[in-house]
N, C-alpha and C positions, 0 to 999 in steps of 0.2 A: 432583488434576486441576483445571484451570482452564477457565472458560467463554470461548469465542471466538465472537463474533457476526459473521457475514458479512452486510453490509447493502448493498443496491443504492440508493445515494443518488440521489434524483431531482434534476433541474435546479432551482436556486433554493433548495434546502434548506440551512440552515447546519449545519456539522459541530459542533454543540454542543447541550446540552440546555436551556439557559436563557439569559436576557439579551437576547432579541430578541422584542419584543412584536408587531411587524408582519410578521414572516416566520416561515415554518415552520422548526422545528428538529427534532432527533432525537427529542425528546419526543413529537412528533406520530405517530411511527411505531414506536418501540421502547419498550414498556411494561415494561422490565426494570430492576429496581433494582440499583445497584452496578456498572454497566458504564460504561466511559469510552472515548472514541475513542483508537485507537493511530495517530496521524497525522491528517491533515486532507485534505479536498477543498474547494476554494473553492466558493462558492455557484453559480457558473456552470459547474461541472464535474459530471459524473455518474459513477455506477459504484461500484466496490467500496470500501467503507469498513469497516475492522475495528475492533471494540470488544472489550474484555475486562474482567474483574473482577480481574485479576492485574497488579499494578504492575510486576513484573519482566518479564512478558510484554509489557506495553504499551511498556516501554522498549526491549526487544529488537526489537519490530516497527517502531518509529518512529525509532530512532536510526540515522543513516547509518553509524555505525561498524560496525554489524552487517551492512551490505551486503545488505539485503533488496531484491531487484530489484522495481521497480514498473513494470508494463506498461500502456501507454495506446494506445488507438486515437484518432487525431485526424483530423478532417476539416479540410483546409486550403484556402485560396483560392489557386488556381493549380495547375499541374502540376509536381510536384517533378522536378528533373533529377538525374542521377547525381551531379553535383557537389554539389548541395544535400544529398542523402542522405549523401554522404561527409563533408561539413562537420559535419552533426549527429552523425554517428557518432564523429568525431574529437574533438568538443568545440568549443563556440563561446565567444566572449568576451562576457560580460554586464557590466553596471555593477558587480556585486558579485564579479567575477572570472571566470576561465574555468571552464567546466563540465568534468566528467570525461567520458571516452569513454562513449558510449551504444550500445545495440543498436538499429539503425534499419533499417527496410525499407519499401518501398511495398507496399500490400496492396489487394486488391479491396474494393469497398464491402461492409462487413460487414452481416449481418442483425441490425439493432438495432430497438428500439421507436421509435416516433415521439417526437420531443422536444416537450415542452410548456413554453413556446411554441415554434413551429417556428423553425428557423434561417433567418435572412434572407440570401438569395442575391442576387448581382448577375448578371443574365442574360448579360452579355457576358464574364463571367470564369468559366472552368471550375473545378471543385473536384476534390479527390482525397483518398485516405485513406493515412495513414502509421501504422505501428506503431512505437512508441518505448519502450524500457525504460531506466530510469535507477536509480541507487541513491544519489541525493542527495535532499535535502528542502527545497530553497529555495522561497520563495514564488512561486507561479505560474511555476515554472521551465520546464515544457514549452511553455507559451504564449510565454514570452520567447525560448526557443530557436528555435522555429519562426519567430517574427517576425524574429529576427536573421539568418536566411538568406533572408528575403523570402517566407515562406509563412505568412501570418496564420492563426491557428487559428479556425475557425468552430464546431467542436464537439469536446469532449474527454470521453472515457469511459475510466475506469480499469477494466481487465478482470482484473488479477491483482496480488497482492502476495505475493512469494515463491512458495510452493507453493499458495496459496489463490487460487481463481478465481471469477469471477462466475457461472459456468455455472448456468443454470436459475432464476436469481432475476430476477423482474420488478421494475421500479422501485417502491420503497417496501416491498419484501419483505425479510425477513431470515431467516437460518438460524443455529441455535445448535449448536455442536459442542463436545466436550470434548477438550482437548489437555493434554499434560504440561507442568507449570510449568517454566520454565528453572531455578528454584531446585532442583527435584527432579532435573531431568536432569543438573545439573552439581554436585550435592552430593558432597563428598568421601566416599569409602568409609572408614569407620573400621575399623581392624584389630581383629579379635577378640582379646580378652585371654584368655590361657590361665589357668585357675584355679591359684591357688597351692596347692602340696601341703600337706597337714596337717602341723603342727609335730611334729617328732620322727620323721618318716619321710623317707627319702631319695627324691629325684626319680628317675624311671626314666632310666637311662643315665648317671647320675652316680656318683661314687665314694662308697660309704657311709662 
């Protein structure tokens, strides 16, 4: 079995354990040796970050080839039109190429913790919330997608990665669970070898 850590990363925290003297890192919240992030969240994003002590599981969770859907709730500037939702769903063109189709829908404002620091709003411009699920891993992809259709992201919270969800975790909290290692789950089953008959005796079913 492998350890899987579900962590609610607060705003401004870096998705690494070292190398940043002036910012908070994972080391400030997770005192567990031998675990490493499976994927990343940029410092301006919040929500579910997975960590594990199993290299194979880390690869399976973070590599786009395995198609683990990542679900985000994003607060955007403006009110999304059906056409903008459709464009996001179909895939948009970014500087590094078109994105794959996504699962996108408008949602009511979710019940979330207050962000620290608070989001800066412009009084004359309304805001709205969108749920978007992708299975790619480009840098700041969701923010770039929303900007490409004219909906700048104000706040971004990842709420799920594959089957694992943020449910019940406050910012800065983590939960450790045990999961089966991909190596164990996909190990080939070796056929059982039949014992050789003693020398000088015939095998059952054969001609003596």
